[in-house]
N, C-alpha and C positions, 0 to 999 in steps of 0.2 A: 468554174471553180478552180481549174488548173491555172487559168490566167491570173486569178487573184493571188494564189499562192506564189506564183512566179514573180508577181509584181511587188510582193511585200518586202523582200530583202532590199531591193534598190531604194524603196521609200524609207526604210529604216536607216540605211546607210546615209541617205540624204539628210535625214533628221539629225543623225549623229554628227554629220559634218557641220551642220549649222550650229549645233550646240558647241562643238569644238571651236568654231569661229567666235562664239560668244565668250568662251573662256580665254581664248587668245586675246580678244579685245580687252579683257580685264588685265591681262599681263602687260599689254601695250600701255594701258592707262597708268598702271603702277610704275612701270619703267620710265615713262615720260616724265613723271613727277619726281620720283626718287632719284633718277639719274640726273635730272636737271638741277635739283636742289643740292645734291651732294657734290656734283662735279663743278657747278658754278661757284659754290661756296669755297671749294678747294682752289679754284682759279683765282677768286678774289684774294684769298689768303696768300697765294703764291705771288700775285702782283704786289700785294702790300709788303711782302718781305723781300722783294727784289732789291730794294735800296740797301739792305744790310747783307746781301749776298746769299741769303738762304733760299731765296726764290729760285735760283738757278739749280739748286739741288732738288727742290720740290716739283718744279715744272715737268721734268721727264716722267715722274711718277703719275702726275695728273694726266699727262698726255696718254700714257699707257692705259689709264682707266677710261679716258674718253674713247680711245680707239677700240678698247675691249668692248664697250657698250655698242659702238657702231658696228663692229664685226659680229656681235651677237645678232643684231638686226639683219645683217647681210646673210648670216647662216639661216635664220628663221625664214627669210624670204625663199630660200631654196627648199627648206623642209615643208613650208606651207603651200607653195605654189609650183615647186619643181623647177623654178628658175632663180638662180642666185644672183647676187650683186657682186661684181668684181671689186677687189681691193685696189684702191687708187694710190696708196702711199708709195713715196719714193724710198728706195733702200737707203739706210743710214750707213755712213762710213765710220763714224766715231764709235768708240766702244762704250760711251756713256759712263766713263769712270767717275767715281764720286770725289773728284777734286775740282778746283776752280776752273782749270783749263778744260778738262774733259766735259764737265757739266755745261760750261758755256758753249762749247762746240756742239754738244748734243742739242741744247736749247735752240741754237741758231739753225741747225738742220731741221728741227721739228717745226719751228715757226716760219721757215722759208718754204715749206711744203704747202702748196695751195689746198691740198686735201685737209690740212689741219683747220684752216679757216672755214672750209665748207662743213666740217664736223661741228664747229662752234655754231654756225648758222643753223644747221640741222637741229641741234639741241635747243636753240632759242625758239625755233618755230614748232618743234615737236612737243614742247611743254603744253601749249593750248590745243594743238591739233590732235596729238596722240590721246589727250584726255577726252576730247569730244568724240572722236571716231572710235576709240576703244570702249568708252563707257556707255555710249548711247544704246547699243543693242542690249547690253546687260541691264541697263536701267529700264528699258521697255519691258523686258521679261520679268524683272523683279517687281515693278509696279503692277504688271498684270497678274502675277502670282498673288500679290497682296490683295488685289481686288477680288480674286476668285476665292481665296481661302481665309482671309482675315477680316476684311471689311464687312461681309454679310453676317458675321457671327459676333464681332466685337465692337460694332459701331456704337451701341448704346453705352458701353463703358467709357467710350471716348467723348460722348455727348454730341449734340447737334453741331456739325462743323463741315467744313470742306473735307470730306473723308479721305484719309490716306488710302489710296486705291480707287478713288472715284474722282471725277472731275466736276462734281456738282455738290450743292449743299444738301446733306442727308438729314432728313427729318423723320423718316419712318422706315420700316423694314422693307417695304416695296422698293423704295429708292436705293436702299443698301443692296438689295438683290440685283439691281441693274448693274452693279459693279462686276458681276460674274461674266456676262457676255462681253462687257468692255475689257475685262482682264484677258479673256481669251483672244480678243482682237489684238491687244497690245503684245501678247506673247507671240502671236503669229507674225506681227509686224517686226518685232525685235529679231526673231529667227530669220525672217526674210532678208532684212537689211544687214545682218551680221557679216555674211561673206563679202558683200559689195563694199561695205565700209572697211573691212579688213584689207581687201585688195587695194582699195583707194589709199590706205595708209602705206602699204608696201610700194605703191607707185610713187608716193611722196618720198619715201626713203630712197627709192631707186633714182629719183631725180637729183637728190643732193648727195647721196653716198656713193654713187657710181663714179668712175673716172671720167673726167672731161675728155673732149676729143684729143687735145694735146697730150694729156696724161695717158690716154689709151694708146696713142701712137708711140709714146716713150716706152710704156710697158711692153708694147708689142715688139719694139726694136730690141729691148733687153731680153725678152723671151726668145726671140729668134736667134739672138747672139748666143744665148745659153744653149738652146737646142742644137744650133749648128755645131757648137763646141762638143756637145755630147755625142752628136752623130759622127763627127770626125773621130772622136776617141773610140766610139763603138766600132766604127769601120776599121780603124787601125788595129784594135784588139781582135776583130774577126779575121783580118788578114794575117796577123801573127798566129792565130789558132790554125788557120788553114796551112800556113807555112810549116808549123810545128807538126801537124798531122801528116803532111806530105813527107816531111823529112824523116820522121820517126816510123812511119808506116809504109806507104806504098813505095817511096823512094828507096828505103832500105831493102825492101823485098825485091825490087827491080835490080838493085846493085847485086844482091845475092844471086838473082836469076842469071845475070850476065856472067858472074864468076863461074857458076855451075856449068853454063853452056860452054864457056871457054875451056874449063877443065875437061868437059866431055869431048871437045874437039881434039884435045891433045891425046886422049886415051882411046880414040875411036878405033884404031887398028890393033892396039896392044891389049886392051882390057875391055872387051864388049860388055861384060857383066856390070862393071862399074859405070859404063856409059849409060846403060839402061836405068840404073839406079839414079844417076845424076839427072837424066831426063825426066824420070818420075818426080824427083824432088823439084825440078824446075817447073813442071806442070802444076804441082801443088802450090808453089810460091806464086806463080802467075794467077792462079785462082784466088788465093788470099789477097793479092794486090788488087785484083779486080773488085773483090768484095769491099775492101777498104776504100777504094776510089768511089764505089757506089754509095757507101755510107757517108763519105765526105760530101758528095754531090747532094745527097738527101738532106744533109745538114745545111746546105746553102739554099737549095730550093727543092722541096720534096716532090718527087714525081707524082704522088697521089694528089697534090695540090694542082698540078698542071692538068692531070687527067680528069679528075672529078670535080674540081672547083672547091671553094671554101666549104660548102655544105658537105660534100662527101668526105673531104679531108678531116673535118672536125668530127664527123660521125665515126671515122676510122680511129681517131684518137680515143673516143669514148668506148669503142668496142675493145680496144687494147688495154684499157684500165682494169685493174684487178677488182674494183668495187662497182656496184651498179651505178650507172650514170643516166639521168633523165635528160634527153636532148630535145630542144624545141628551137627550130630554125625557120625563119620567115624572111627569105631574101628573094625578091622578085627577079633580080638579075645579078650577074657577077660583078663585084667591084674590080677596080684596076689591080693588076698583078702585084705591085708593091704593097698595096693595102691588104690584099689577101695574104701575102706572105707575113706581114707584120702581125695581123690578127691571128693567123695560124700559130705562129711561134709564141705569141703571148698566151693564147689558150693552152698550148702544149706545156708551157712553163708553169702556168697556174695549176693545171692538172698534176704536174709533177710535184708541186708544192703540197697539193692535197694528199698525194700518196706518201710523201716523205715526212711531212710535219704535222698534219692535222689530226691523224688518228680517226678519220671519218669512215663510216661504213656506207655512206651514200653521197653522191655528188650530182650536180646539175649543170647543164650548159644551155644558155639561151643566146641566140643570135637574131637580130632583127635590124631593119633599116627604117629610120624615121627622121623627119625634119632635116634632111640633108646630111645625115650622119649614120655611120655604121656603129651599132652598139652590140656589146657582148657582155654576158654575165656568167661567171663561174662561181658556183656556191657549193658548200659542203656543210655537213652537220657535225663537224669535228670540234676540237677543244677551243678554237678561236685564238685570239691574241696575236694575229699576224700583223706585222708592221713593215713598212717599206724600208725602214732603217734596221730591221732585225736580221739582216743577212740571209733572208729567205729567197732572194732573187727578184723580189718585187721592185726594188729600186732599178734594176736592169730593165724590167718591163716598162717602167715609167720613162726611162731614157729612150727605149725603142719607140714608144708611142709619141714621145715629144718630137721626134724627128718628123712626124706627120701632123704635127699640131694637135695631137690627141691627148686625152686625159685618162688617168687611172685613179679610181676611187676604191678605197679598201674599207669595208665595214666588217670588223672582226672583234666584237667584244669578248672579254675573257669568258670562257665557257661555251662560246659559239652562239649561233652559227656564223660562218664566214661567207661574205659575198664580195667578190672582186668584180667591179664594173668598169668597163673601158668604152671609150667613145672616140671615134675618128671621123672628122668631117671628110666626106668624099661624095662622088657621083657614081651611080651604077652605070 
């Protein structure tokens, strides 16, 4: 009995997943037809108006619509399978101003991008393929439901015919009742093939909408150039911070310490009481300078990270937070020291944002290693609305991770909850 109860939820989840794939197939079928008809009509209109110059103004709008549809399929690939499709487009340098010169330059850039023509090819092939792959599972289910709940009861009102819901000529009630088991089989078949056909359509999208090898190398070079620039700027900013902290903190206290010791040396024989006071002040200054130096070193590389590793350091961050934090860490081994440091500071900054901006009363931290990458999630039940460009420090986290070819994803709808997910490729 316990085995049956425990097995029921996974079966229900599997059934719900197959039903979702059926509904996704309907969406794919509708988009394949609507997108193709609308965008190709707009393209024909654009080309027809090129001769009078209006086409150069319309074409960028059409291309934005084409790329928007393609990007929607790229996003759904990630949402439906957990693996997205990279964007292959070259960055545009023209501002797309709506005058003759700007529009012509923009059109030339768009049409010279190979990804543009691959989008057109994808739309041309997706019209029949998306319709078949998307509609077939739902058609099986709909035909099976009709055979189970319509044909056995309404076949007489339709007269003897090849029954809608049956695959034979119906002449009596017995033949109509045979549509029930056939309908059940069709529903099962439709639900069984829905995930496979949905994933087949995503593989088709990935083949045409992904960057080519040359485009991927170009994008990689651009990404590395950008991340190198960000890393250099971040390093320069960090050096300026360390210099400022040393100058305003420990250095000033050490200068004061030297002056007090010099004054004590001059008053050693004439004013012993003043010397004792100066030495006491010097000891306090040296203690404060040592504390500031330790804080500075902790900001560069926390000792807890070197002593306990990433697991212990993150748990120490959770304990220090003012709200309850649920921690789940699954790391079979320690990552390399630079990766550990980057993840530690990203998690620390994310938790600081939870305290400062979210208004949450609960938070969670999850760390795990899978598929050659270290992944971390920081979540809270706060007010949401966090954005990388919102000045909350998330943009700085993106730059820190980009130096290691990592990514930061922020899911924070208004009203919450917020989930910040980071991923860094590494070896343990």
